[in-house]
C-alpha positions as CSV (number, residue, x, y, z in Angstrom):
1,X,91.8,116.5,127.7
2,X,94.5,117.3,124.7
3,X,93.5,119.8,122.2
4,X,93.4,116.8,119.5
5,X,91.0,114.7,122.0
6,X,88.3,117.6,122.2
7,X,88.4,118.1,118.3
8,X,87.7,114.5,117.9
9,X,84.7,113.8,121.0
10,X,83.0,117.4,120.3
11,X,80.5,118.7,118.8
12,X,83.8,119.7,115.5
13,X,84.3,116.5,114.8
14,X,80.7,115.8,114.3
15,X,81.0,118.5,112.2
16,X,83.6,117.4,110.4
17,X,82.3,114.2,109.0
18,X,82.5,114.4,105.5
19,X,82.4,111.8,102.3
20,X,84.5,111.4,98.8
21,X,82.9,113.7,95.8
22,X,86.6,112.8,94.1
23,X,89.1,110.2,93.4
24,X,91.4,110.4,90.7
25,X,93.9,107.8,89.6
26,X,96.5,109.1,87.0
27,X,100.1,109.0,85.5
28,X,101.8,113.1,86.4
29,X,101.5,113.7,82.7
30,X,97.4,114.1,81.7
31,X,96.2,112.3,79.2
32,X,98.4,108.9,78.9
33,X,96.8,106.0,80.4
34,X,99.3,103.0,80.3
35,X,103.5,103.0,81.1
36,X,105.9,100.4,80.7
37,X,108.9,99.3,82.7
38,X,110.9,97.2,83.2
39,X,110.2,93.5,85.0
40,X,113.1,93.7,87.6
41,X,111.9,94.5,90.7
42,X,113.3,97.8,90.6
43,X,112.7,99.6,88.5
44,X,109.7,102.2,89.2
45,X,106.7,104.4,87.4
46,X,104.9,107.2,89.4
47,X,101.0,107.4,89.8
48,X,99.2,110.3,91.3
49,X,96.2,110.1,93.5
50,X,93.5,112.7,93.3
51,X,90.7,112.8,96.4
52,X,88.6,115.6,97.1
53,X,85.6,116.2,99.7
54,X,82.6,117.6,100.7
55,X,80.5,118.1,103.6
56,X,76.8,117.3,103.9
57,X,76.2,120.5,102.7
58,X,78.3,119.4,99.3
59,X,80.7,122.6,100.3
60,X,84.0,121.1,99.5
61,X,86.2,120.6,102.4
62,X,89.2,119.7,103.4
63,X,90.1,116.1,104.1
64,X,90.4,116.1,108.4
65,X,93.0,115.4,110.8
66,X,95.0,114.1,107.4
67,X,96.3,111.7,107.8
68,X,94.7,110.2,111.7
69,X,91.8,109.7,109.3
70,X,92.6,108.7,105.9
71,X,94.6,105.6,104.4
72,X,95.4,105.9,100.7
73,X,96.5,102.4,99.3
74,X,97.0,101.3,95.6
75,X,94.6,98.1,94.4
76,X,94.4,96.2,92.2
77,X,91.9,97.1,89.4
78,X,90.2,94.1,88.7
79,X,90.3,92.4,92.8
80,X,90.6,95.5,95.6
81,X,93.5,93.5,96.7
82,X,95.9,96.1,97.5
83,X,99.2,96.2,95.7
84,X,102.5,94.7,98.4
85,X,103.8,97.7,100.6
86,X,107.3,98.0,99.5
87,X,109.8,100.4,102.3
88,X,112.8,99.3,99.3
89,X,115.8,97.8,100.6
90,X,117.3,97.8,97.7
91,X,115.8,94.5,97.2
92,X,113.0,93.3,94.6
93,X,110.4,92.3,96.0
94,X,108.4,89.6,94.0
95,X,105.3,90.5,91.8
96,X,103.8,93.8,91.6
97,X,104.8,95.8,95.1
98,X,104.5,99.8,95.1
99,X,106.8,102.1,97.4
100,X,106.3,106.0,99.1
101,X,109.9,106.6,98.3
102,X,111.6,106.9,94.8
103,X,114.7,105.0,94.2
104,X,117.4,106.4,92.2
105,X,116.6,104.6,89.2
106,X,115.5,105.8,85.6
107,X,112.0,105.3,85.8
108,X,111.1,105.6,81.7
109,X,111.8,103.3,79.0
110,X,115.0,103.5,77.0
111,X,113.4,106.0,73.5
112,X,110.0,106.6,74.8
113,X,109.2,110.4,74.0
114,X,106.3,111.6,76.1
115,X,103.4,113.1,74.6
116,X,101.9,116.4,76.4
117,X,98.8,115.5,77.1
118,X,96.0,117.3,78.3
119,X,93.5,118.1,81.1
120,X,95.6,118.7,84.2
121,X,94.3,117.4,87.8
122,X,94.1,120.9,90.5
123,X,95.0,119.9,94.1
124,X,97.8,118.3,95.7
125,X,98.7,114.1,94.5
126,X,98.9,111.7,96.7
127,X,102.7,109.7,95.3
128,X,103.4,106.2,94.9
129,X,105.7,105.0,93.1
130,X,105.0,101.5,91.5
131,X,107.7,98.2,90.6
132,X,107.0,94.5,89.1
133,X,109.6,91.6,89.0
134,X,106.7,89.5,87.5
135,X,106.2,90.4,83.6
136,X,102.1,90.9,82.1
137,X,100.5,94.3,83.1
138,X,98.2,95.3,85.5
139,X,95.7,97.6,86.4
140,X,95.6,99.8,88.8
141,X,93.2,101.7,90.9
142,X,93.1,103.3,94.0
143,X,91.6,103.0,98.0
144,X,90.7,105.8,100.4
145,X,89.7,105.4,103.8
146,X,88.0,108.1,105.5
147,X,86.2,107.9,108.5
148,X,86.3,104.7,109.0
149,X,84.8,104.6,105.1
150,X,85.9,102.7,102.4
151,X,85.7,103.8,98.6
152,X,87.8,102.5,96.0
153,X,88.2,103.7,92.7
154,X,87.5,100.6,90.6
155,X,84.2,101.2,89.2
156,X,82.5,99.4,92.8
157,X,79.7,101.1,94.9
158,X,81.2,102.7,97.0
159,X,79.3,104.3,100.7
160,X,77.6,107.2,99.7
161,X,75.8,105.4,96.3
162,X,78.5,107.0,93.7
163,X,81.3,104.8,91.8
164,X,84.5,106.0,90.6
165,X,86.3,104.0,87.5
166,X,89.6,105.7,87.3
167,X,93.2,103.8,87.4
168,X,96.2,103.3,84.8
169,X,97.6,100.1,83.7
170,X,101.5,99.7,84.4
171,X,102.9,96.9,81.8
172,X,106.1,94.8,82.7
173,X,108.6,94.0,79.9
174,X,111.1,91.5,80.1
175,X,114.2,92.9,80.5
176,X,117.1,93.2,77.4
177,X,119.7,91.1,77.9
178,X,123.2,91.5,76.1
179,X,125.5,89.9,75.2
180,X,129.6,90.8,76.0
181,X,130.7,92.4,72.9
182,X,127.4,95.3,74.2
183,X,130.1,96.1,76.8
184,X,133.3,97.7,76.6
185,X,136.5,96.8,78.0
186,X,139.0,99.0,78.0
187,X,142.6,99.1,79.4
188,X,144.5,102.1,79.9
189,X,148.1,102.5,81.3
190,X,148.3,105.1,84.4
191,X,151.4,107.4,83.6
192,X,153.4,107.6,87.2
193,X,156.2,106.8,88.8
194,X,155.9,103.4,90.1
195,X,159.0,101.7,91.2
196,X,159.2,100.6,87.4
197,X,155.3,98.4,88.3
198,X,152.8,98.6,85.1
199,X,149.7,99.7,86.4
200,X,146.5,99.5,84.4
201,X,143.0,100.9,84.3
202,X,140.1,98.9,82.6
203,X,136.9,101.2,81.8
204,X,133.6,98.8,81.8
205,X,130.5,100.5,79.9
206,X,127.2,99.2,78.0
207,X,127.1,101.5,74.4
208,X,123.4,99.3,72.7
209,X,121.3,100.7,70.1
210,X,124.2,103.6,69.7
211,X,123.4,104.8,73.1
212,X,125.1,104.8,76.8
213,X,123.1,102.6,79.3
214,X,124.6,103.6,82.3
215,X,126.4,101.2,84.9
216,X,125.4,102.3,88.9
217,X,127.0,99.5,91.1
218,X,128.1,96.2,90.4
219,X,127.8,92.9,93.3
220,X,129.6,89.8,93.8
221,X,128.8,86.5,95.7
222,X,132.7,85.6,95.2
223,X,135.2,86.1,97.8
224,X,132.6,86.9,100.4
225,X,132.4,89.4,99.1
226,X,130.2,92.6,97.8
227,X,129.7,95.8,95.6
228,X,130.3,97.7,98.5
229,X,134.4,96.9,98.9
230,X,137.1,96.8,96.3
231,X,137.3,92.7,96.1
232,X,141.1,91.7,94.8
233,X,139.6,89.0,92.2
234,X,142.7,87.9,90.6
235,X,146.7,87.2,92.1
236,X,148.6,85.1,90.0
237,X,150.9,84.1,92.3
238,X,154.2,83.4,90.7
239,X,154.7,82.5,86.6
240,X,157.3,81.2,85.1
241,X,156.0,80.8,81.8
242,X,157.0,84.6,81.9
243,X,161.2,85.5,80.8
244,X,161.0,87.1,84.5
245,X,159.7,85.8,87.2
246,X,157.0,87.7,88.0
247,X,153.1,88.1,88.8
248,X,150.0,89.9,88.6
249,X,147.0,91.3,90.7
250,X,143.4,92.2,89.9
251,X,141.1,95.0,91.3
252,X,137.8,96.3,90.8
253,X,136.2,99.2,92.7
254,X,133.5,99.7,94.3
255,X,130.7,102.5,92.7
256,X,131.7,105.1,95.5
257,X,135.6,104.6,95.6
258,X,138.0,108.0,95.1
259,X,140.7,105.6,95.5
260,X,142.4,102.1,95.5
261,X,144.9,99.9,96.8
262,X,146.4,97.5,94.5
263,X,150.1,96.2,94.7
264,X,151.3,99.0,97.4
265,X,150.3,102.1,95.4
266,X,147.2,104.4,95.9
267,X,145.6,105.0,92.4
268,X,143.0,107.7,92.5
269,X,139.8,105.6,90.6
270,X,138.7,108.4,87.5
271,X,136.2,106.0,86.6
272,X,134.0,107.9,83.5
273,X,130.7,108.8,84.1
274,X,127.9,105.2,83.5
275,X,130.7,103.2,83.9
276,X,132.7,100.9,86.2
277,X,136.2,100.4,86.9
278,X,138.9,97.3,87.6
279,X,142.8,97.5,88.3
280,X,145.5,95.7,87.4
281,X,149.5,95.7,89.3
282,X,151.9,94.1,87.5
283,X,155.4,94.4,90.4
284,X,158.5,94.8,88.4
285,X,160.2,91.2,90.2
286,X,157.9,89.1,91.7
287,X,158.3,88.8,95.9
288,X,156.5,86.0,97.7
289,X,153.9,87.4,99.4
290,X,152.0,84.4,100.9
291,X,148.4,85.4,99.2
292,X,146.4,83.3,98.7
293,X,146.1,82.2,94.9
294,X,142.7,83.2,92.8
295,X,142.9,82.3,89.1
296,X,139.3,81.4,88.7
297,X,136.7,83.5,86.0
298,X,135.4,86.4,88.1
299,X,131.4,86.1,88.3
300,X,129.8,89.5,88.7
301,X,126.6,91.3,88.1
302,X,127.1,94.7,86.8
303,X,123.2,96.6,87.7
304,X,122.1,99.5,84.8
305,X,120.3,103.0,85.5
306,X,117.1,101.1,84.8
307,X,117.8,98.6,87.0
308,X,118.1,95.4,84.8
309,X,120.8,93.4,85.8
310,X,123.5,92.0,83.8
311,X,126.0,88.9,84.2
312,X,129.4,89.0,83.2
313,X,132.7,87.6,84.4
314,X,136.5,88.2,83.4
315,X,138.8,85.2,82.7
316,X,142.2,86.0,83.8
317,X,144.6,84.7,81.0
318,X,148.2,83.9,82.0
319,X,149.8,84.2,79.1
320,X,148.6,87.4,77.8
321,X,148.3,88.6,81.5
322,X,145.0,90.5,80.5
323,X,141.3,90.4,81.7
324,X,139.1,89.0,79.2
325,X,135.1,89.8,79.3
326,X,132.6,87.4,78.9
327,X,129.2,86.9,79.6
328,X,128.4,84.9,82.9
């Protein structure tokens, strides 16, 4: 029999019987009772749960055999139902969900100045991350099971006859919608020796209300692609309306890309912080390549630092040899 089995079956297991003396639920800043997030299923807010226990004589004791004999979950205050558990796969879950993992998105609404609050909590908190993909608000409490007994902080009677009335409120608001003209879309010619070819980088940024909203990622369902790989979203084929027969190509770069290849050249991406990058290549003369023409508007989605999605498109303007940014 193992040492742990001996402990669980011997006299010390009986001596280890405990009851909860404290079950506290709060945000990391004491004194704050509610927080706001965007209802995009990605933006999170952190919720802390503090648990303390005493033995039969009322003396403080550590909770035994953590985590084998204790489980902690967040619940809806009004009905005690647990929030959906999310291991965070990167895809928003329906409704309200909770994860033990922090994701990469900003956790505070833009413009929020946090009050210092007052009155801290001692001990080590159990940390949860709450998100929602539906608008509304939810009062959140905690449920702790220790040695088979269930304690809740939603003002219901617990196994020892006590009540804990501790909770926080999370408000999920509608994500903002921006017109394409609130995004910046700037072209810059890339200097260098390219055997007569003209190469350009386009920088896509979002500046709303006088401040930058960082763009973290993009994705598309077009041309069988995704934001993890470069997508050639434009190839004009032969353009007869130009004085010299020619073509041009467009490629959008993945966020993590350090280099991109376009019309036979490898270019450093060098994107600006919080922006996305696309490229245009114009060969000096047209050469038949057998490539499939891509002239349709390119539909893609960008994700900002708060986890909000914005649907955009690039219109291919043959006459001006340009890519025009529009809403998707």
